[in-house]
N, C-alpha and C positions, 0 to 999 in steps of 0.2 A: 344241315349245318348247325342249327341251334343246339342239337344234342352234343355235337362235337365241341362246340364252344363251352358248354356247361361242364363237360368232362375235363377239358383243359383247365378250366377254373378250379375245379375240385382237386385235380392232380397237383397243380401249383401250390394250393393251400396245404395239401398233405406233405409236399416236399419242403414245407416251411419257408417258401418264398414270401417276403414281406407283403402284407395285404395290399398296400398301395401299388406296389410293382405288379402284383398278380392281376389287379383290376385293370391297370394300364395296358399290360400285355394282352389280356383277354379282349380289351376294347379294340386293339389293333388287328386282331386275328381275322375277323370277317372279311376285311378288305384284301387280306393276303390269301385267304382260302378261295375266294370267289371274285373274279374280275367283274362280274355283273353286279356285285354289291355296290349300291349307290354312294356309299360313304368312303372317303379315302382316309389315309393316315393323317393327312394335313387337317382334315375336319376334326378328327379326334383331338389333336393338339389344340386347335382353336376352341373346341368345347371345354377342354380342361382349363385353359386360361380364362375363358368366359365364365366358367362356373364359379371361380373364386373372386371374380370382379363384382362383389356384392356388398353393399353397405351394411345390411344386417349381420353379415358374417364377421365384421370387424369386432363385434361384441365378444367373439370367442377368444382371440388373443388377449383382449383386455381383461376378461375374467380369469384367464390362465395366469396372466401377470399379477393380477390382484391377489389371487389365491396363493401364489408363490411368496409374495411379499408378506402376506398375513401369516403364512406358515413359518417363514424364517423369522418373522417379528414376534413370535411367541404368543399370538392371539389365542390359539387353542388353549394354552395354559390359563389365560385370564378367564376364558369361558368356563373351563372345567372347575376352576376354583369357586366361582360364584354359584354354580349349580351344586357343587359338593357342599358348600356352606348351608344351603337350604335343605337338601335331602340326604346328606351323607350319614346322618344319625339313624335313619330308618333302614329296615331290612331291604337289601339290594340297592341301597341308596347310591353307592359308588358305581356299580354297573349301569344304573339308570342315568346317572350323571354323564357317563361315557356316551350313552345313546343320544342324550339331549345335546351334548357337545358336538357329536357328529351331525345332528340336524342343523345346528347353528352354523357350523363350519361349512357344511354343504351349501348353506344359503350365502356363503361368502365366495367359495371357490367354484361351485358348479361342477365339480369333478369328484368321482368316487375314489380313484387312487390317491389323489391329493388329500382327500379327507382322511383316508387310512394312514397316510404317511404323517400328516400333521398331528392328528389326534393320537395315533398309536405310538409315535415316538415319545410322547409325553406320558400317556395314561398307562401303557402296558407296564413299564418299570414301576410305576406308582401302585398299580393293582397288585403286582407281585410283592411289593414291599408291605402291602396290607394283608397278605396271606391268601390271595385268590389263586386258584389253579391257573397255571400258565397257559395251558391249551384253551381253557374257557375264556380267559382274558383276550387272547389273540383272536380266537374265533369270533368273539363278540364285536371287537373293533372291525374285523374284516367284513362281517355281515352288516353292521350298522353303517359302515362306510358307503355301502350301496345307496344309502339315503342321499348321498351327495349329488346324485343325478336325478333324484325324484323331487326333492324340495327345491323350489326356485330360488335364484336363477340357475338354470341347468343348461350346460353345453349341449347335451343330446336334444333338449327341447328346441334349442335354436336350430340345430341341424334338421330336425323333423319339420319344423316350420319352413325352413329353406327348401326342403325336398318336396313339400306338399302344398305350399302356399297358405298354410294355416297361420293365424296371428300368433306371434311370439308372446304377446301379453296374455292372450287367452290360455296358451300353454302354461305359462307361469302361474296364472290363477288356478288352473285345473290341477296343478301338482301339489298345492298346499294341503288339502285334506288327505289325499292318499299318502303323502309323505308323513304327516302327523299320525295317521292311523297305523302305518307300518311301524313307526317309532314306538307307539304305545304297545303294539303287539310284542315287539322285541323286549320292551321293558317288562311286560307281563311274564315273558319267558324267563328273564333274568331274576324276577321275584320268585318264580317257582323253583328255579335252580338253586338260589341261595337259601330258600326255606328248606329244600330237600338236603342240600349238602352242607349247610351251615356257613358261618362267616367268623373270622377272627376279630371279634368286636374290640378287643384290647388294642390291636395294631391299628384298626380303623379309627378308633377314638383318638389315638395320638395325633393323626393327621387332621381329623375334623376339629379337634379341640384347638389345635394350632391356628386353624383358620378362624375359629370363633374368638380366639384370643386377640386376633388383629382387629376384631370388631366389624359389625355389619357395614358401617359407613366406609371404612377403609377397603374392604373386599369389594363392595358394590361399585364404588367410584373408580377403583382400579380396573374393573371390568366394563365400566359403562361404555367407553368408546368402542370396545369390541362388540358389545351387545347392540349398539346402534348401527353397526355396519349393514346387516340385512334390512333393517328398518329404513335406512337412507336409500339403499339400492332399490328395494321394491317399492318404497313410498314414492320415489321419483317417477317410477314407471306407472304405477296404478293411479296416481293423481294427474297424470298427463303432462307433468312438467317436462319429462324427457322421454325419448325413445329408449328401448332396451340397450341399443348401442351406446347412446350418450350416457346412460346410467352406468354402463360398464367402464367407460372412461372416468366417470366420477369416482367409481370404486377404486381405481388405481391411484388417483390423487389422494383420496381419503386414506387408503391403506398406507401410502407413503408418509403422509402427515402424522398419523398416529404412531407409526413405527419409528420414525426419525425424531419427532419432536415431542410427542406425548409420552410414550413408553420408553423411548430412547433405547429400544432393543436392537436397532440396526444403526450402522454407521454408513457414511457416504461411500466408503471403500467397499462395502458389501454389495452395493447396487449392481456393479458390473457382473458379478457372479449370478445375482438374481435374474438380471435381464438375460444372461446366457442360458440359464436353466429354463426360463420361460420360452425362449426361442427353440431350445431343444425339445421342449414338450409340445409346442404348437406346430413345428414344421412337419412332423409325420402326419398330424391331423390334416394340415393344409394339403399335402400331397394326396392323401386318401380322398379328401373332399374333391379335389380337382379330377382325379381319376374316376371317382364314383359318378360324378356328373356326366362325364363322357360315356361311361359304361351304361348308365340308365338310358341315355339317348340311343345308344346302339341297340339295347334290348327293345326299346320302343320301335325302332325301325325294323327289327326282326320279329315284331308282333308277339314277343314273349309275354307281356302283361295280358294281352287278349287271350292267348293260349291258356295261361295259368287260370285266368278268370273263368273261361269256359269250362275247364276241367273241374275247378272247385265248385262252381255253381251247379254243375250237373251231378257231381258226386255227393255233395252235402246240401240237402234241400231245406234245412232250417237253420236259423241263426245260432242256436245253442251249439249244435255239432260243428258248424263252421268255425265259430270263435274258439272252441276247444281245440280243434285241429291246428288253427293258426297259432294258438298259445304254445302247443307242443312243438310246432315248427320253430317258433321264435326262441323257445328254451334251448333247443338243440343248436340253433344258430349262435345263441349267446355263449354256448360252451366252447365253440370253435372259432368265433370271429369277434373282433373288437366291436364296440358299440357304434362308432362313427360309420364305418362302411356298411354295417348291417342296416342301419337306419336309412342311409342314403341310397342303398341298392333296393331294399325290400319295401320301404314305405310307398314309393310310387307304384309298385306292383300290387301290394295288398290293399291299399286304401280304397281304390275303386271297387274292389270285390266286396269289402265289408259295407261300403256305402249302399250297395244294392239291398242289403238287409237292414238298412236304417241306422247303422252305427255312426255316431257323430265323429267327424275327423279329429276333434280335440280329444274325445274319449279314447279313440284308437291310438293316438299319440301317447297317451298315458299308459295304455296297455303295452305298447311296444317297449317303452322305456323301462317299465317295471319288469317285464320279461328279461330284458337285456341286463338290468341291474342284478337279477338273480344270477345271470351268467358271470358276473364279477366274482362270485364265490363258488363257482362250480368248475371243476377240472374239465379239460386240460388247460384251458387258456385263462381261467379265472385270475384276472390281474390283481384283484384285492388280496387273493391268497398269496401271490408271490411277493407283493409289497409287505404284507404282514409277516411272511416268512423271513424276509430279509431283515426286518426289524427285530425279530425274536429268535431266529435260528431254529424255529420249529418247522419240521418238514411240511410241505404243502398238503400232502394227503392226510396227515394227522390233523391239520387245521380244518380241512374239509369235513373229516369225520365228526369232529367236535361241533362243527357248524351245522350239521345235517338237520337237527331239530329246528333250528332257526330258519334254515332254507325251506323246510316244509311249511312253517308258519308264513313265510314270505309268499309261498305259492298259494296258500289259503287266501291271503290278502289279495293276490292277483286275481283269483276267481271272483272275489267280491267286487273288485274294481271292474272286471269284465262284464259281469251280469247285473250290476247295479249302477247304471250310468250316472245317477245323482251324486255318487261319491266323487266323481271327476268333474261333473258339470254344475254342481250346486253354486259355485262362486262365479261361474263364467257368465 
């Protein structure tokens, strides 16, 4: 029966049935296929409801709402201006400013697609105005947007912690160094690209000189409240003042205050649309989350984790080969499945296997999320590619081809994170 259930799961995905619905249907099937199966459909529904009745999960809609408010409030523009002020005059200064802006906005929104949308809608037209190649500009934003789920606070980190019982705070701490490292790698590629292909310094200097004409004090203080956002969110968590969920609520109020009263980039009448967008963003995640909790319990009752564990431990006898195979598996999964269901379904299955070989649960969480972040920029499901394509009208496959060198570097960073545990665990 297990094989039949897995085949049904794959078939539904191939038929483009929504992931949440696919997982829910598959969870119901064992009780329909076999009367001897101990779990009924009623149990599945109860598991779905019970799975989302969790205090830590409240952080997700709050971070989603905070990210939407910041995006609509023009915070990404403030961040980009201050970074451009400092490094815009140097080779590849503008592309590097884009990457740093993605890092900072990722620390606000916790979402890769939200980072691409907020940063890309502002920086892509500006980079084109400065003479940068359109495909390069779009590919850079799409790839750097993946940092949104690696740098804390990250929604996938919260989901992984929920699925495995790992500390959310530890996951947030563990994501800092990998996120910064990947950001530096992408900036190194941008520097190489600009040295090789050149830049239109005349057009760039027009924008940079305009910023410098406003003066450091003006640019810095205009951006100060935006820069303080991740400091306040993460500072509250790491100092023990608040839990991650409480910090997420604080981020909503803070984003509302600076957008409505400090920058005045939003009006009260805009809030209804913003709340609606946040609900539309979070509801699919909520349904996937509920269905995935039920699905993971069904898999446990069917002894799927034990079967997979026995096969993997017998087939791969050392830690290096096992982690390599799991990385390849997660890369493939990231290409065809969204991050949330992939984490919720696979983390409880794979974590016990890697723990046998001494892999720390926190490090494995980082490995999973980095793998799936690569999936954001790999066809056919790469969400970042579709977001960037909708912003720029560049076809998805053309963006993917231009992003290929950056994806390769992302993979190199993944291997470093996989085989050097200290990269993830140094701050934990």
